[in-house]
C-alpha positions in Angstrom: 68.1 -41.2 45.3 71.9 -41.4 45.5 72.1 -42.3 49.1 74.6 -44.4 51.2 72.8 -47.7 50.2 73.3 -46.9 46.5 76.9 -45.9 47.1 77.7 -49.2 48.9 76.0 -51.1 46.0 78.1 -49.3 43.5 81.3 -50.3 45.2 80.1 -53.9 45.5 79.9 -54.2 41.7 82.0 -51.4 40.3 85.3 -49.6 41.0 83.6 -46.1 40.7 80.2 -44.5 40.4 79.4 -41.3 38.6 76.7 -38.9 39.7 75.1 -36.2 37.7 74.8 -33.7 40.5 76.3 -30.9 38.6 79.6 -30.4 40.3 83.2 -30.6 39.0 85.5 -33.0 40.8 88.0 -31.3 43.1 91.2 -33.4 43.4 91.1 -33.2 47.2 87.5 -34.5 47.4 87.8 -37.9 45.7 85.2 -40.4 46.6 85.2 -43.3 44.1 81.5 -44.2 44.6 80.4 -40.7 43.9 82.4 -39.0 41.1 80.8 -35.7 40.1 79.8 -34.8 36.6 77.8 -32.2 34.7 75.2 -33.2 32.1 74.5 -31.2 29.0 70.9 -30.8 27.9 69.8 -29.4 24.6 69.1 -26.1 26.4 72.7 -25.8 27.8 74.4 -22.9 26.1 78.0 -22.8 24.9 78.7 -20.0 27.3 77.5 -22.2 30.3 79.8 -25.0 29.3 82.7 -22.6 28.7 82.1 -21.2 32.3 82.3 -24.8 33.6 85.5 -25.3 31.8 86.9 -22.0 33.0 86.0 -22.7 36.6 87.4 -26.2 36.5 90.7 -24.9 35.1 90.9 -22.1 37.7 90.1 -24.6 40.5 92.4 -27.3 39.0 89.5 -29.7 39.3 88.5 -32.7 37.1 85.5 -31.8 35.0 83.4 -34.6 33.5 81.0 -33.3 30.9 78.3 -35.7 29.8 76.7 -35.5 26.4 74.2 -38.1 25.1 73.1 -37.6 21.5 74.5 -35.3 18.8 72.4 -34.0 15.9 73.2 -31.8 12.9 70.0 -29.8 13.1 67.9 -28.4 15.9 67.7 -30.7 18.9 64.2 -32.2 19.5 64.9 -34.1 22.7 66.4 -32.8 25.9 69.3 -35.3 25.5 70.3 -34.0 22.0 73.0 -31.5 21.3 73.9 -29.7 18.1 77.2 -30.9 16.6 78.3 -27.4 15.5 77.9 -26.2 19.1 79.9 -29.3 20.3 82.6 -28.4 17.9 82.8 -24.9 19.3 83.3 -26.4 22.7 86.1 -28.6 21.4 87.8 -25.5 19.8 87.5 -23.6 23.1 89.2 -26.5 24.9 91.9 -26.8 22.2 92.6 -23.1 22.1 93.3 -23.1 25.9 95.4 -26.3 25.6 93.3 -28.0 28.3 94.2 -31.6 28.8 91.5 -34.0 27.9 91.8 -37.6 29.1 89.7 -40.7 29.4 87.8 -41.2 32.6 89.8 -44.3 33.5 93.2 -42.4 33.2 92.1 -39.5 35.4 90.5 -42.0 37.9 93.8 -43.9 38.2 95.8 -40.7 38.6 93.5 -39.3 41.3 93.5 -42.7 43.1 97.3 -42.7 43.1 97.3 -39.2 44.8 95.0 -40.4 47.5 97.6 -42.9 48.9 
């Protein structure tokens, strides 16, 4: 489980730790050892992901979406996601002109706000 012992171990060896507890990351709640993320499974619909994006945009929160494997056909494993569906998500983000940035850049930005 992701308890205080795990969090302290994370900070002993790493600058940040990312959980998969299914939350977006509000800017005002920034805990380096427990950065929130949402994980996509093969059963996650485009509409679900779009709703995550819409909510994060409305809340002005940092949304980390984690995909694992992309396949051109029907996903067989829970960690696989169809490439065409992924491309639809990218189009959705692009149409709304949502800024996409690497984890390290957003982390540095949020860290600077916390000072």
